[in-house]
N, C-alpha and C positions, 0 to 999 in steps of 0.2 A: 503493500499500500504505500509506504513512504520509504524512500531510499534514505538511509541514515548517513549520508556522506558529509553534509555540512548543515549544522543546525543553527547557523547565524540568521538573524531575523530576516535579512535581505534575501536569503537563498531558500528559506524553508518552504515558501509557497510554491516555488518552482520544482521542488522535490515531491510534491503531492500528486498521486495518480488519481484517475477518474473515480475509482471506487471511494477513495478518501474524500474527494470533492463532493460526491453524492451523499455521503454521510454527514458532512458539514452542512450541506444544503438542507437536508432533512431536519437537522437539529434547528437550523434558523427557521424553517417553515413551521415546524411544531412549536417552537417558542412563540412565533407570532400568533399561532392558533390557541395554544394551551397555556402559555405563560412559562410554566416550569415543565422540563422534559427529563424523563428518565430513559435508560437504555431499552426498557420494554416498549416504550412509546415509539422508539425508533424502529425496533424490530417489527412492530405491527404496521407502521407507516410503509416501510420499505419491503415488507413481506419477506423478511429473512430471519434466520434463527437467532435466538438470544446469544448463543455462543459466538456467532459471527459478529454481532454488534459488540459483544465484550471484547473481542480480539481487536476490532476497528477502533473502539474507544481507547484501549491501551495504547495502540499505536499513534493515534491522533493526540493523545495526552502526552506521550513521550516526545512527540514532534512539536509540541507547544501550541496546538491548534485548539484545544479545549481543555477544561478542567472538570472534575467531579467533586462535589462537596460531600460532607459527612452524611447527608441524607440521600446520596446517590443521584442528585439532580446534575445534569450536564449544563456547562456553561461555555460558550465560545470565548476564546481569548480574542485580543484585537486583531491578531493575524488571522485566526480562524473565522472571525466574523467578516473580515475583509475578503477572504476567499469565498465564503459562503454567499455573501451579497453579490459578488461578481458573477458566480455560476448561476445564482437565482435570476439575476437580471438577464442573463443570456438565455436561460431556460424560458422565461416568460416571453422575451422577444421572439424567439424561434417558434414557440408554440403559437403565439398570436399571428405571426407572418404566415405560417404553414395553414392554419385554420382560415385566415383570410384568403388564401390561395385556393381553398376548396378541399383541403386534406381533412380526412376524418379526424375528429378531436382526439381520439384514443391513439391513432397513428401519429398525429402531430406531436402529442405528448411524448411518446416513445422516441420518435426521431429527434425532437428537441433535446432530449436527455443525452443522446449520443453527440449531437452537434456542439452542444455547449462546452464540451471538453476538448475538441480538436481544433476549433477555429483560433486563429491568432488574435491578439488584442487589436492589431491594426485592421484586420479584415472585419472584425466585429464592429469596430467603431465606424468604419466606412459604410457598412451595411446599415447600421443604425442611423447614420447621417442621411443616407439615401432614402430610407424609409421615412424619415422625418420630413425631408424635402418633398417627397411624393405626397405625404399627408397634407402638408401645407398648401400645396398646389390644388388639392381636391376640396379645400374649404374656402 
């Protein structure tokens, strides 16, 4: 999930793999919905086993992306929140664009989940700008 090569703050987010980004995004989404989040909530949301979440949480905690308090609630660190918000923004953007293009919402959601991880920051920003320009022209 995380390559343990360099734990400096500037390099940690680039060492995170798609699965780790998905877990951080899930924690962010659940925090917005529920307020407080435990591993079991993440397991239900992502439809994965509790041991899988436990392993991911330990790896993300070791990488400095989240913490767990004495009541077992998960909290994103500043770095973890930054990564989660970036991925969530991309996820929402691609889902909306695909649905607007006529893709079935379930398919759009699944495709957006893959696209959010592989696109470069430059390409994402250019696509977002182009979509905003197109939207302004239509109003």
